[in-house]
C-alpha positions in Angstrom: -16.9 -1.9 -6.8 -19.1 -4.5 -4.8 -17.1 -7.1 -3.1 -19.9 -8.2 -1.1 -21.6 -10.1 -3.8 -18.4 -11.7 -5.0 -17.7 -12.7 -1.4 -21.1 -13.8 -0.7 -21.2 -16.0 -4.1 -18.1 -17.8 -3.0 -19.4 -18.6 0.2 -22.7 -19.9 -1.3 -20.9 -22.1 -3.5 -18.6 -23.5 -1.0 -21.7 -24.1 1.4 -23.4 -26.0 -1.6 -20.5 -28.1 -2.2 -20.1 -28.9 1.9 -23.9 -29.6 1.8 -23.2 -32.7 -0.6 -21.5 -34.5 2.5 -23.1 -35.2 5.5 -24.3 -32.8 8.7 -20.7 -32.4 9.9 -19.4 -31.8 6.4 -22.1 -29.0 6.2 -21.0 -27.5 9.3 -17.3 -27.2 8.6 -18.4 -26.0 5.1 -20.2 -23.2 6.8 -17.6 -22.5 9.1 -14.9 -22.3 6.3 -17.3 -19.9 4.3 -17.5 -17.8 7.2 -13.6 -17.5 7.7 -13.0 -17.0 4.3 -15.3 -14.3 3.9 -13.4 -11.8 6.1 -10.0 -13.0 5.0 -10.9 -12.8 1.1 -12.3 -9.2 1.7 -8.7 -8.3 3.5 -6.9 -10.0 0.5 -9.0 -8.4 -2.3 -8.2 -4.6 -0.8 -4.5 -5.9 -0.6 -4.7 -6.8 -4.6 -6.7 -3.3 -5.2 -4.0 -1.4 -3.3 -1.3 -3.0 -5.1 -3.0 -2.1 -8.5 -3.7 1.4 -7.4 0.2 1.8 -6.7 1.0 0.2 -10.2 -1.3 2.6 -11.9 -0.2 5.7 -10.1 3.7 4.9 -10.8 2.7 5.0 -14.5 0.9 8.1 -14.3 2.7 11.4 -15.0 0.7 13.5 -12.7 -1.6 12.5 -9.7 -2.3 9.0 -8.2 -4.8 6.5 -7.9 -6.1 5.8 -4.5 -8.4 3.0 -3.0 -11.1 4.6 -0.8 -13.8 2.8 1.2 -17.5 3.6 1.4 -18.8 1.1 4.1 -17.1 -2.2 3.0 -16.9 -1.4 -0.4 -14.0 0.2 -2.1 -13.5 2.4 -5.1 -10.8 3.5 -7.2 -10.4 7.2 -7.3 -8.2 9.4 -9.5 -6.4 12.3 -7.5 -4.9 15.0 -9.4 -1.7 15.9 -8.3 0.7 18.9 -8.4 4.3 18.5 -9.4 6.5 17.3 -6.6 8.3 19.9 -4.3 11.7 20.7 -5.4 11.2 19.4 -8.8 9.2 22.5 -10.4 10.9 23.2 -13.8 13.4 20.3 -13.4 13.7 17.6 -16.2 12.9 14.4 -14.3 14.8 12.3 -17.0 17.9 11.1 -14.7 17.2 7.2 -14.2 19.0 5.2 -11.3 18.9 1.6 -10.9 18.4 0.8 -7.0 18.6 -2.6 -5.4 17.0 -3.1 -2.2 16.4 -6.1 0.3 13.1 -7.3 -0.3 12.1 -6.1 3.3 13.1 -2.4 2.7 11.4 -2.4 -0.7 8.1 -3.4 1.4 8.4 -0.8 3.9 8.9 1.8 1.1 5.9 0.5 -1.0 4.0 0.7 2.7 5.0 4.3 3.3 4.2 5.2 -0.3 0.8 3.9 0.1 0.1 5.5 3.5 0.8 8.8 2.2 -1.0 8.1 -1.0 1.8 8.7 -3.6 3.9 6.4 -6.1 6.9 4.7 -4.9 8.8 6.8 -7.4 7.4 10.0 -6.0 8.0 8.9 -2.3 11.8 8.0 -3.1 12.1 11.4 -4.7 10.8 13.2 -1.6 12.8 11.0 0.7 16.2 11.5 -1.4 15.4 15.4 -1.3 15.1 15.6 2.0 18.2 13.5 2.6 20.4 15.8 0.5 19.2 19.1 1.7 22.0 21.1 3.4 21.5 20.8 7.2 23.7 20.6 9.9 24.4 17.0 11.2 26.5 15.9 13.8 29.3 13.4 12.7 33.2 12.9 13.5 34.8 15.7 15.2 31.4 17.0 16.5 31.4 15.7 20.0 29.2 17.0 23.1 31.2 16.9 26.3 30.6 18.0 29.9 28.3 17.1 32.7 24.7 16.7 33.4 22.4 16.6 36.3 18.9 15.1 36.8 
């Protein structure tokens, strides 16, 4: 996917419109075009990442990644294996979960960093949380003295 062509085209159009004014307008237009180029590239990468997450969440296995080759992104399908702890289990149970928007954003970011869908990330996190491991809680206090 060639973002450079798209961004350069928009910069040229902005510069051409700015050139219709005086020299000061042309300078301002050129500065805006330069600032727009870097910002637009980041925004387009964000859109592609969100698209990859949405596609991944609807796939039965595997996920879609956004990979950069230089400055140009490409969407790549990565075949996946069944989630650990879910082999042979029927994944048909559904649950409605209401989250604060900030927590939802954090979950989406964590899933994107790991290259998995939000659903797969939540299943992993929940599986880890319900594993039986000793935890400290009420009635389990540590007392004594310490030296440093």
